C-alpha positions as CSV (number, residue, x, y, z in Angstrom):
1,M,0.0,0.0,0.0
2,A,1.2,3.5,-0.9
3,N,2.3,5.8,1.8
4,Y,-0.4,8.3,2.7
5,S,1.5,10.1,5.5
6,Y,1.4,13.3,3.5
7,I,-2.4,13.5,3.5
8,P,-2.7,15.5,6.8
9,W,-0.8,18.3,5.1
10,I,-3.6,18.9,2.7
11,P,-5.8,20.5,5.3
12,L,-3.0,21.6,7.6
13,L,-1.4,24.0,5.0
14,P,-4.5,26.2,4.7
15,L,-4.8,26.1,8.5
16,I,-1.2,27.3,9.0
17,C,-1.8,29.9,6.3
18,F,-4.9,31.2,8.2
19,V,-3.0,31.5,11.5
20,V,0.0,33.2,9.9
21,L,-2.0,35.6,7.8
22,G,-4.5,36.2,10.5
23,I,-1.9,37.3,13.0
24,F,0.8,38.8,10.9
25,G,-0.8,39.5,7.6
26,R,-2.1,43.1,7.8
27,K,0.9,44.6,9.7
28,H,3.9,42.6,8.5
29,I,3.1,40.7,5.2
30,G,0.7,43.0,3.4
31,N,0.1,42.4,-0.3
32,A,2.3,39.3,-0.2
33,S,-0.5,37.6,1.7
34,G,-2.2,36.8,-1.5
35,I,0.9,35.1,-3.0
36,I,1.4,33.1,0.3
37,G,-2.3,32.0,0.4
38,T,-2.3,31.0,-3.3
39,L,1.0,29.0,-3.1
40,S,-0.2,27.1,0.0
41,L,-3.4,26.1,-1.8
42,A,-1.3,25.2,-4.9
43,V,0.7,22.7,-2.8
44,S,-2.6,21.3,-1.2
45,A,-4.1,20.9,-4.7
46,V,-1.0,19.1,-6.0
47,L,-1.0,16.8,-2.9
48,S,-4.7,16.1,-3.6
49,L,-4.0,15.1,-7.1
50,I,-1.2,12.8,-6.0
51,A,-3.6,11.2,-3.4
52,A,-6.3,10.8,-6.1
53,D,-3.8,9.1,-8.4
54,Q,-2.6,6.7,-5.7
55,Y,-6.1,5.9,-4.5
56,F,-7.8,5.4,-7.9
57,F,-4.9,3.8,-9.8
58,V,-2.6,2.2,-7.3
59,D,-4.1,0.7,-4.1
60,G,-7.7,2.0,-3.6
61,K,-9.3,-1.1,-5.2
62,L,-9.5,-4.5,-3.7
63,N,-11.1,-7.4,-5.6
64,G,-12.6,-4.9,-8.0
65,V,-14.2,-2.7,-5.3
66,Y,-12.9,0.6,-4.0
67,Q,-12.2,0.4,-0.2
68,K,-12.2,2.9,2.6
69,I,-8.6,3.7,3.7
70,T,-7.9,5.3,7.0
71,A,-4.9,7.6,6.4
72,F,-4.8,9.0,9.9
73,K,-6.6,8.4,13.2
74,Y,-6.4,9.8,16.7
75,V,-8.8,8.9,19.5
76,W,-9.6,12.2,21.0
77,L,-12.5,11.5,23.5
78,E,-13.4,7.9,24.4
79,F,-16.8,7.5,26.1
80,A,-17.0,3.7,25.9
81,P,-15.1,1.0,24.2
82,N,-17.1,1.4,21.0
83,L,-18.1,5.0,21.3
84,S,-15.5,7.7,20.9
85,I,-14.8,11.0,19.1
86,D,-11.9,10.5,16.7
87,I,-9.9,12.9,14.6
88,S,-9.4,10.8,11.5
89,I,-8.8,11.1,7.8
90,V,-10.7,8.6,5.6
91,L,-10.1,8.1,1.9
92,D,-12.9,6.7,-0.2
93,P,-14.0,7.5,-3.8
94,V,-16.2,10.4,-2.7
95,S,-13.8,12.0,-0.2
96,V,-10.9,11.8,-2.7
97,M,-13.0,13.4,-5.4
98,M,-14.0,16.2,-2.9
99,L,-10.4,16.7,-2.0
100,V,-9.5,17.4,-5.6
101,V,-12.6,19.6,-6.2
102,V,-12.3,21.7,-3.0
103,T,-8.6,22.4,-3.3
104,F,-8.7,23.0,-7.1
105,V,-11.7,25.4,-7.0
106,S,-10.3,27.1,-4.0
107,L,-6.9,27.5,-5.8
108,M,-8.8,29.1,-8.8
109,V,-10.6,31.5,-6.4
110,H,-7.3,32.4,-4.7
111,L,-5.6,33.1,-8.0
112,F,-8.6,35.2,-9.3
113,S,-8.7,37.2,-6.1
114,L,-5.1,38.4,-6.6
115,G,-6.4,40.8,-9.2
116,Y,-10.0,41.2,-8.1
117,M,-9.3,42.1,-4.5
118,K,-6.1,44.1,-5.2
119,G,-6.1,47.3,-3.3
120,E,-8.4,46.2,-0.6
121,E,-7.5,47.5,2.9
122,R,-8.2,44.1,4.5
123,F,-6.5,42.1,1.7
124,A,-4.5,39.8,4.1
125,T,-7.6,39.2,6.3
126,Y,-9.6,38.2,3.2
127,Y,-7.0,35.5,2.3
128,A,-6.9,34.4,6.0
129,F,-10.7,33.8,5.9
130,L,-10.4,32.0,2.5
131,S,-7.8,29.6,4.1
132,L,-10.0,29.0,7.1
133,F,-12.9,28.1,4.9
134,T,-10.8,25.8,2.8
135,F,-9.4,24.1,5.9
136,S,-13.0,23.6,7.3
137,M,-14.3,22.0,4.1
138,L,-11.3,19.7,3.8
139,G,-11.7,18.6,7.4
140,L,-15.4,17.9,6.7
141,V,-14.9,15.8,3.6
142,M,-12.2,13.7,5.1
143,A,-13.9,13.1,8.5
144,G,-14.5,9.5,9.4
145,N,-16.5,10.2,12.5
146,L,-20.0,11.8,12.7
147,F,-19.0,14.2,15.5
148,Q,-15.9,15.3,13.6
149,V,-18.1,16.0,10.6
150,Y,-20.3,18.1,12.9
151,M,-17.3,20.1,14.3
152,F,-16.1,21.0,10.8
153,W,-19.7,21.5,9.6
154,E,-20.0,24.3,12.2
155,L,-16.6,25.7,11.4
156,V,-17.7,26.0,7.7
157,G,-20.6,28.0,9.0
158,V,-18.4,30.3,11.0
159,S,-15.9,30.9,8.1
160,S,-18.8,31.5,5.6
161,F,-20.2,34.0,8.1
162,L,-16.9,35.8,8.0
163,L,-16.6,35.8,4.2
164,I,-20.2,36.8,3.5
165,G,-19.8,39.7,6.0
166,Y,-16.3,40.7,4.7
167,Y,-17.6,44.2,3.8
168,F,-18.8,44.7,7.3
169,E,-19.2,48.5,6.8
170,K,-22.2,47.7,4.6
171,P,-25.4,47.0,6.6
172,S,-26.6,44.7,3.9
173,A,-23.5,42.5,4.1
174,V,-23.8,42.3,7.9
175,A,-27.5,41.4,7.6
176,A,-26.7,38.7,5.0
177,S,-24.0,37.1,7.1
178,K,-26.2,37.0,10.1
179,K,-29.1,35.6,8.1
180,A,-26.9,32.8,6.7
181,F,-25.5,32.0,10.1
182,I,-28.9,31.9,11.9
183,V,-30.8,30.0,9.2
184,T,-28.2,27.3,9.0
185,R,-28.0,27.1,12.8
186,F,-31.7,26.0,12.9
187,A,-30.9,23.4,10.3
188,D,-27.8,22.3,12.2
189,L,-29.9,21.7,15.3
190,G,-31.7,19.0,13.4
191,F,-28.4,17.6,12.2
192,L,-27.1,17.4,15.8
193,I,-30.3,15.6,17.0
194,G,-30.0,13.2,14.1
195,I,-26.4,12.5,14.9
196,L,-27.3,11.8,18.6
197,I,-30.2,9.4,17.5
198,M,-27.9,7.6,15.1
199,A,-25.1,7.3,17.7
200,F,-27.5,6.2,20.5
201,Y,-29.0,3.4,18.5
202,G,-26.0,2.5,16.4
203,K,-23.7,2.6,19.5
204,T,-20.9,4.3,17.5
205,L,-20.0,7.6,16.0
206,D,-17.6,6.0,13.4
207,I,-19.3,6.4,10.0
208,S,-18.0,3.1,8.5
209,T,-19.0,1.1,11.6
210,L,-22.4,2.8,11.7
211,I,-23.0,1.9,8.1
212,Q,-21.9,-1.7,8.7
213,K,-24.2,-2.1,11.7
214,L,-27.3,-0.5,10.2
215,T,-27.1,-2.1,6.8
216,A,-27.0,-5.5,8.4
217,V,-30.8,-6.0,8.7
218,Q,-30.4,-8.8,11.2
219,S,-28.3,-6.7,13.6
220,A,-29.6,-5.5,16.9
221,E,-28.9,-1.9,16.0
222,Y,-30.9,-2.0,12.8
223,T,-33.8,-3.9,14.5
224,G,-33.8,-1.4,17.3
225,M,-34.0,1.6,15.0
226,A,-36.5,0.0,12.6
227,T,-38.9,-1.1,15.3
228,A,-38.8,1.9,17.7
229,G,-40.8,4.8,16.5
230,F,-42.3,8.2,17.3
231,L,-45.6,9.5,15.8
232,G,-45.9,6.4,13.7
233,V,-42.4,7.0,12.1
234,S,-39.5,4.7,12.8
235,V,-36.5,6.1,14.6
236,L,-34.3,5.2,11.6
237,T,-36.4,7.5,9.4
238,W,-36.4,10.2,12.0
239,G,-32.6,10.0,12.4
240,L,-31.9,10.1,8.7
241,T,-34.5,12.9,8.0
242,L,-33.0,15.1,10.7
243,V,-29.5,14.5,9.4
244,F,-30.9,15.5,6.0
245,V,-32.4,18.7,7.5
246,G,-28.8,19.8,8.4
247,G,-27.7,19.1,4.8
248,A,-30.7,20.9,3.4
249,G,-29.8,24.0,5.4
250,K,-26.2,24.0,4.1
251,S,-27.3,23.2,0.6
252,A,-30.0,25.8,0.6
253,M,-32.9,23.4,-0.1
254,F,-36.5,24.6,0.3
255,P,-37.6,26.0,2.8
256,L,-34.2,26.7,4.2
257,H,-32.9,28.4,1.1
258,I,-33.6,32.1,2.0
259,W,-30.0,32.8,3.0
260,L,-28.5,31.9,-0.3
261,P,-29.3,34.9,-2.5
262,D,-28.4,37.3,0.3
263,A,-25.0,35.6,0.6
264,M,-24.1,37.4,-2.7
265,E,-23.2,40.4,-0.5
266,G,-19.8,38.8,-0.1
267,P,-17.0,39.4,-2.7
268,T,-17.8,37.6,-5.9
269,P,-14.8,35.2,-5.6
270,V,-16.3,34.2,-2.3
271,S,-19.6,33.5,-4.0
272,A,-17.7,31.2,-6.4
273,L,-16.1,29.3,-3.6
274,I,-19.2,29.0,-1.4
275,H,-21.7,28.3,-4.3
276,A,-19.7,26.1,-6.7
277,A,-18.0,23.2,-5.0
278,T,-17.8,23.7,-1.3
279,M,-20.4,24.8,1.2
280,V,-23.6,24.3,-0.8
281,V,-22.6,20.8,-1.8
282,A,-21.9,19.8,1.8
283,G,-25.5,18.6,2.2
284,V,-25.2,16.4,-1.0
285,Y,-21.9,15.0,0.3
286,L,-23.5,14.2,3.7
287,V,-26.3,12.2,2.1
288,A,-23.8,10.5,-0.2
289,R,-21.6,9.6,2.7
290,L,-24.4,7.9,4.6
291,F,-26.1,6.7,1.4
292,P,-25.9,2.9,2.3
293,V,-28.1,3.7,5.3
294,Y,-30.4,6.0,3.4
295,S,-30.9,3.3,0.7
296,I,-32.6,1.0,3.1
297,D,-35.1,3.6,4.2
298,A,-37.6,4.4,1.5
299,A,-39.3,7.1,3.5
300,A,-36.2,9.1,4.1
301,L,-35.2,8.9,0.5
302,T,-38.7,10.1,-0.5
303,V,-38.1,13.2,1.6
304,V,-34.7,13.7,-0.1
305,T,-36.3,13.2,-3.6
306,W,-39.1,15.6,-3.4
307,T,-37.2,18.2,-1.5
308,G,-34.6,18.2,-4.2
309,A,-37.1,18.2,-7.1
310,F,-39.2,21.0,-5.7
311,S,-36.2,23.1,-4.8
312,A,-34.8,22.6,-8.3
313,L,-38.0,23.8,-9.9
314,L,-38.7,26.7,-7.5
315,A,-35.2,28.1,-7.9
316,A,-35.3,27.8,-11.7
317,V,-38.6,29.8,-11.8
318,I,-37.3,32.5,-9.6
319,A,-34.0,32.7,-11.5
320,C,-36.0,33.6,-14.7
321,T,-37.1,36.9,-13.1
322,Q,-34.0,38.1,-11.3
323,T,-32.0,41.1,-12.6
324,D,-28.9,40.9,-10.3
325,I,-26.5,38.6,-12.1
326,K,-25.1,37.1,-8.9
327,R,-28.6,36.3,-7.7
328,V,-29.4,34.5,-10.9
329,L,-26.4,32.4,-10.4
330,A,-27.3,31.8,-6.7
331,Y,-30.7,30.5,-7.6
332,S,-29.1,28.5,-10.4
333,T,-26.9,26.9,-7.8
334,M,-29.9,26.0,-5.6
335,S,-31.6,24.4,-8.7
336,Q,-28.5,22.4,-9.6
337,I,-28.1,21.2,-6.0
338,G,-31.7,20.1,-6.1
339,Y,-30.8,18.0,-9.1
340,M,-28.1,16.3,-7.2
341,M,-30.4,15.7,-4.2
342,F,-33.2,14.1,-6.1
343,A,-30.7,12.0,-8.0
344,L,-29.6,10.6,-4.7
345,G,-33.3,10.2,-3.7
346,V,-34.2,8.0,-6.7
347,A,-31.1,5.8,-6.3
348,R,-30.7,2.6,-4.4
349,Q,-27.6,0.7,-3.3
350,G,-25.7,-1.3,-5.9
351,G,-25.6,-2.0,-9.6
352,E,-27.9,-0.3,-12.1
353,E,-30.1,0.9,-9.2
354,G,-27.2,3.0,-8.1
355,L,-27.2,5.1,-11.3
356,G,-28.7,8.1,-9.5
357,Y,-25.9,8.0,-6.9
358,M,-23.2,8.0,-9.5
359,A,-25.1,10.7,-11.6
360,S,-25.4,12.9,-8.5
361,M,-21.7,12.7,-7.8
362,F,-20.8,13.2,-11.4
363,H,-23.0,16.3,-11.6
364,L,-21.4,17.6,-8.4
365,F,-18.0,17.2,-10.1
366,T,-18.9,18.9,-13.4
367,H,-21.0,21.6,-11.7
368,A,-18.0,22.6,-9.6
369,F,-16.1,23.7,-12.6
370,F,-18.8,25.4,-14.8
371,K,-20.4,27.1,-11.8
372,S,-17.2,28.5,-10.5
373,L,-16.4,29.5,-14.0
374,L,-19.7,31.4,-14.2
375,F,-19.2,33.1,-10.9
376,L,-15.7,34.2,-11.7
377,G,-16.9,35.4,-15.1
378,A,-19.6,37.4,-13.4
379,G,-16.9,38.8,-11.1
380,A,-14.9,40.0,-14.0
381,V,-18.0,41.7,-15.5
382,I,-18.8,43.4,-12.2
383,H,-15.1,44.4,-11.8
384,M,-15.4,46.3,-15.1
385,V,-18.9,47.7,-14.9
386,H,-19.1,48.2,-11.2
387,S,-22.7,47.0,-11.0
388,N,-24.5,43.8,-10.5
389,E,-27.6,44.8,-12.5
390,M,-28.1,43.5,-16.0
391,K,-29.6,46.9,-17.1
392,D,-26.2,48.4,-16.6
393,M,-24.6,45.8,-18.9
394,G,-24.8,44.9,-22.6
395,G,-22.5,44.7,-25.6
396,L,-19.5,43.6,-23.6
397,R,-18.4,40.7,-25.8
398,K,-15.9,42.8,-27.8
399,Q,-14.5,44.6,-24.7
400,M,-14.2,41.3,-22.7
401,P,-13.4,38.5,-25.2
402,V,-11.9,36.1,-22.7
403,T,-14.7,36.6,-20.2
404,H,-17.2,36.3,-23.0
405,F,-15.9,33.0,-24.2
406,A,-15.6,31.6,-20.7
407,F,-19.1,32.7,-19.8
408,L,-20.5,31.2,-23.0
409,V,-18.8,27.9,-22.2
410,G,-20.3,27.9,-18.7
411,C,-23.8,28.7,-19.9
412,M,-23.6,25.9,-22.5
413,A,-22.3,23.5,-20.0
414,I,-25.1,24.2,-17.4
415,A,-27.7,24.2,-20.1
416,G,-26.7,20.7,-21.1
417,V,-25.5,21.5,-24.6
418,P,-24.1,18.2,-26.1
419,L,-20.4,17.5,-25.9
420,L,-19.9,19.8,-22.8
421,S,-19.5,18.4,-19.3
422,G,-22.9,19.3,-18.0
423,F,-24.6,17.4,-20.8
424,F,-23.1,14.1,-19.7
425,S,-23.8,14.4,-16.0
426,K,-27.3,15.9,-16.4
427,E,-28.3,13.1,-18.9
428,E,-27.4,10.5,-16.3
429,I,-29.6,12.2,-13.7
430,L,-32.5,12.4,-16.1
431,L,-32.0,8.7,-17.0
432,A,-32.0,7.7,-13.4
433,A,-35.2,9.7,-12.8
434,W,-36.9,8.2,-15.8
435,H,-36.2,4.7,-14.6
436,S,-37.4,5.4,-11.0
437,N,-40.2,8.1,-11.1
438,K,-41.7,9.5,-14.2
439,L,-43.1,12.5,-12.3
440,V,-39.7,13.5,-11.0
441,Y,-38.4,13.1,-14.5
442,G,-41.0,15.5,-15.8
443,V,-40.1,18.1,-13.2
444,A,-36.4,17.6,-14.0
445,L,-36.9,17.9,-17.7
446,F,-38.9,21.1,-17.4
447,T,-36.3,22.5,-15.0
448,A,-33.6,21.7,-17.5
449,A,-35.4,23.8,-20.1
450,L,-35.8,26.7,-17.6
451,T,-32.1,26.4,-16.8
452,A,-31.1,26.9,-20.4
453,F,-33.5,29.8,-20.7
454,Y,-32.5,31.8,-17.7
455,M,-28.8,31.2,-18.2
456,F,-28.9,32.5,-21.8
457,R,-31.1,35.3,-20.7
458,L,-28.2,36.2,-18.5
459,Y,-25.6,35.7,-21.2
460,F,-27.4,37.8,-23.9
461,S,-28.2,40.5,-21.4
462,I,-24.5,40.9,-20.5
463,F,-22.7,40.4,-23.7
464,W,-25.3,41.3,-26.4
465,N,-28.6,43.1,-26.1
466,K,-27.3,46.6,-27.0
467,D,-24.2,48.3,-28.3
468,A,-21.3,48.8,-25.9
469,Q,-22.2,51.8,-23.7
470,A,-20.0,54.8,-23.3
471,H,-19.9,54.4,-19.6
472,H,-17.9,51.2,-20.1
473,A,-15.1,52.9,-21.9
474,D,-13.5,54.6,-18.9
475,K,-13.2,51.4,-16.9
476,H,-10.0,49.5,-16.4
477,G,-10.6,46.7,-18.9
478,E,-11.1,43.0,-18.5
479,G,-8.8,42.5,-15.6
480,T,-5.3,41.1,-14.9
481,M,-3.8,37.9,-16.1
482,S,-4.4,36.4,-12.6
483,M,-8.2,36.9,-13.3
484,K,-8.1,35.6,-16.9
485,L,-6.0,32.5,-16.3
486,P,-8.6,30.8,-13.9
487,L,-11.3,31.5,-16.5
488,I,-9.3,29.8,-19.2
489,I,-8.4,26.8,-17.0
490,L,-12.0,26.4,-15.8
491,S,-13.3,26.7,-19.4
492,I,-11.2,23.7,-20.4
493,L,-12.5,21.7,-17.5
494,A,-16.1,22.7,-18.1
495,I,-15.7,21.3,-21.6
496,G,-13.6,18.2,-20.8
497,A,-14.7,17.0,-17.3
498,G,-17.6,15.1,-18.8
499,Y,-15.3,12.8,-20.7
500,I,-13.9,11.3,-17.5
501,P,-15.3,7.7,-17.2
502,F,-16.8,8.7,-13.9
503,S,-18.8,5.4,-13.4
504,H,-15.5,3.6,-13.2
505,F,-14.5,5.4,-10.1
506,I,-17.5,6.5,-8.0
507,T,-20.5,4.3,-7.7
508,S,-22.9,3.4,-4.9
509,D,-21.2,0.1,-4.1
510,G,-17.6,0.9,-5.2
511,S,-17.6,-1.4,-8.2
512,V,-17.6,-0.3,-11.9
513,L,-21.0,0.7,-13.3
514,E,-21.1,0.5,-17.1
515,T,-23.0,3.4,-18.6
516,H,-23.5,4.8,-22.1
517,T,-25.1,7.8,-23.7
518,D,-28.5,7.0,-25.2
519,I,-28.9,9.2,-28.2
520,V,-32.6,8.6,-28.5
521,F,-33.2,9.4,-24.8
522,S,-31.2,12.6,-25.1
523,V,-33.4,14.0,-27.9
524,A,-36.1,15.5,-25.6
525,P,-33.8,17.3,-23.1
526,V,-31.5,18.6,-25.8
527,V,-34.3,19.8,-28.1
528,L,-36.0,21.5,-25.1
529,S,-32.8,23.2,-24.1
530,L,-32.0,24.4,-27.6
531,L,-35.6,25.8,-27.9
532,A,-35.2,27.6,-24.6
533,I,-31.8,29.1,-25.8
534,A,-33.5,30.2,-29.0
535,L,-36.3,31.8,-27.0
536,A,-33.8,33.6,-24.8
537,A,-32.0,34.8,-27.9
538,S,-35.2,36.2,-29.5
539,L,-36.1,38.1,-26.3
540,Y,-32.7,39.3,-25.1
541,R,-30.2,39.3,-27.9
542,K,-31.4,42.8,-29.0
543,Q,-33.2,45.4,-27.1
544,N,-37.0,45.2,-27.5
545,D,-40.2,45.3,-25.4
546,K,-41.1,41.6,-25.6
547,P,-39.8,40.8,-22.1
548,D,-41.9,43.5,-20.6
549,K,-45.0,42.3,-22.5
550,I,-44.4,38.7,-21.3
551,A,-43.9,39.9,-17.7
552,K,-47.2,41.8,-17.9
553,A,-48.9,38.7,-19.4
554,F,-47.9,36.5,-16.6
555,G,-48.9,39.3,-14.1
556,G,-49.1,38.0,-10.6
557,L,-47.0,34.9,-11.2
558,Y,-44.2,37.0,-12.6
559,K,-44.4,39.4,-9.7
560,A,-44.5,36.6,-7.1
561,A,-41.5,34.9,-8.7
562,S,-39.5,38.2,-8.8
563,R,-40.3,38.7,-5.1
564,K,-39.1,35.1,-4.5
565,F,-42.6,34.0,-3.8
566,Y,-42.6,36.1,-0.6
567,M,-40.6,33.6,1.4
568,D,-38.6,36.4,3.1
569,E,-41.8,38.2,4.0
570,L,-43.2,35.0,5.3
571,Y,-40.2,34.3,7.5
572,L,-40.3,37.9,8.8
573,F,-44.1,37.6,9.5
574,I,-43.6,34.4,11.5
575,T,-40.6,35.9,13.3
576,K,-42.0,39.4,14.1
577,K,-45.7,38.6,14.4
578,I,-45.7,35.2,16.0
579,L,-42.3,34.2,17.5
580,F,-41.4,37.6,19.0
581,P,-44.8,38.5,20.6
582,F,-46.1,35.0,21.5
583,V,-42.8,33.3,22.4
584,G,-40.0,35.9,22.8
585,Q,-41.9,38.4,24.8
586,P,-43.5,36.0,27.3
587,I,-40.1,34.4,27.9
588,A,-38.5,37.8,28.3
589,W,-41.2,38.7,30.8
590,I,-40.6,35.5,32.8
591,D,-36.9,36.1,32.7
592,R,-37.3,39.7,33.9
593,N,-40.1,39.3,36.4
594,I,-39.9,35.8,37.7
595,V,-36.3,34.6,37.3
596,D,-34.7,38.1,37.9
597,G,-37.4,39.0,40.3
598,L,-36.8,35.9,42.5
599,M,-33.1,36.6,42.5
600,N,-33.6,40.3,43.2
601,G,-36.1,39.4,46.0
602,L,-33.6,37.1,47.6
603,A,-30.9,39.8,47.4
604,S,-33.3,42.4,48.9
605,A,-34.3,40.1,51.7
606,T,-30.7,39.3,52.5
607,A,-29.9,43.0,52.5
608,S,-32.8,43.8,54.8
609,V,-31.8,41.1,57.3
610,S,-28.2,42.2,57.1
611,A,-29.3,45.8,57.9
612,V,-31.2,44.6,61.0
613,I,-28.5,42.4,62.4
614,K,-25.4,44.3,61.3
615,G,-25.4,46.1,64.7
616,L,-24.5,42.8,66.4
617,Q,-21.0,43.0,64.9
618,S,-20.4,46.7,65.3
619,G,-16.8,46.3,66.5
620,K,-17.6,48.1,69.9
621,V,-16.3,46.2,72.9
622,Q,-18.8,47.8,75.2
623,A,-21.7,46.5,73.1
624,Y,-20.2,43.0,73.0
625,A,-19.8,43.0,76.8
626,L,-23.4,44.2,77.1
627,Y,-24.6,41.3,74.8
628,F,-22.5,38.9,76.9
629,F,-23.8,39.9,80.3
630,G,-27.4,40.1,78.9
631,G,-27.0,36.6,77.6
632,V,-25.7,35.4,81.0
633,A,-28.6,37.1,82.7
634,A,-31.1,35.4,80.3
635,L,-29.5,32.0,80.9
636,A,-29.6,32.6,84.7
637,V,-33.3,33.4,84.5
638,L,-34.0,30.4,82.4
639,F,-32.0,28.1,84.7
640,I,-33.9,29.5,87.8
641,Y,-37.3,29.0,86.0
642,L,-36.4,25.4,85.1
643,W,-35.1,24.6,88.6
644,K,-38.4,25.6,90.2
């Protein structure tokens, strides 16, 4: 077996970089902070590629099946012989893939930020926060223990809070960071309860051991969870559903998605990092990691399926009405994560039934490249135009040729245009849905058409639509080479990633799954996508009043979609009109008047008694002598009375 002793350095390098830049960056390192952060991520990315090569091509496979390899393990807290919190690094097909994806996308973001964030006062702090976020994600994907997953899960939340609120002088950025933190905290409470349920009945926190116990249907642990229940639902379903709630919060699934568009207040490279391959796919990764257990519980998988399908459709509809380019991409991310989720939901363990699992991981892989490409391309546009609104853009294809090409590639990939990476992974998801649930397939097919429409609406609005405006001419151009190079690299990957024989490496049971592209099956999604692109071109390639007429024709539906179906207003109503007056205020009254009142009453009583008796210890000898002789006299009288 190959030596994996270098693996801990993959997360440790970003951690060291965070500490060094966080302490010394602003005062002593300055602009070199970006170079240091980028180089440290480059080393981590190279080590991740070496690990992937060793695992997939040297010693990861045993008897034709990829195995879990524990590269590092330290028993941190041991509660019982079989129940402990370990700090471990586990390599399996999904975690190795995530290592490559997280480090590579983070490297592209670090490189792009050298030009994008140049001149920022808190430049070193920005790179310190990026390093912390990357360390957190790497720790999460390599964790072999449920509690270790939870620790890094929360650390991801903290670091995303810092990055979203990087421009803390803007009230909107502060509000967005708090919103993301609070919403995901509610979801994480469900995750924690789910972990405790799974650990209590499974009698272990180790993920591999837990899967082994619960997938053995004759085991006492499985029997206990399957037979025990609450409100007519088995404990196994409750545990898996609550774990999924945590994943739904991080992955911005309905109804916990409201933080995602607001998170666009962070710097655009941060949006690429959070919304492409890292934070938002943590929920998908979590379900995939525990998939052998999910696969034996149809009820939990049904929740995963319909939550993902509805989220994908809802986000696609909303994206068609948004005018902020980053918010369009944010809802696009929510929609694509929904694709990955329902693909897991329609899958089962092993063989052809595991097609949805493979397709979900394949789409996670390809999505990482074309979505980070789109976000970084949007960053280059914003860097030039100094606006997020599509109305301030148009005709930029000649002024920004590299960005124009990159953005077009990203749009074609996400729209599922043949021969690009998104086509291959999306086709596998649609095929899995077709074989499992025709209604889910119908939702997915319609969502795919909407995706092509809103992405090319965005493309034509930015790069075509009208002649280059005069107010673009005085800007500083397309950006530095450090901004263009990531766009070129990611464009190549957005085209070529789909040609990797993914089903040979990552499947539900670790063995090779033979797949092929069905030309006949692909006709419907490809034709619908091309028609949607043609519709977007007719509406947005040149300035006209057709979009306004269509918006008026749809009336209330268009207005509701543009207002995100009033989900923010609903949450504010529940919070301000229900929780605050009927829960918060009564609790505050009890705290002030009963809890504090009881404590204040005890203090007042003590003070009153002290005031009465403090004269007994006045320090005056004469008074003490008087009390002494008075006591003697009282005792004498009592003695005489008792003697009689």
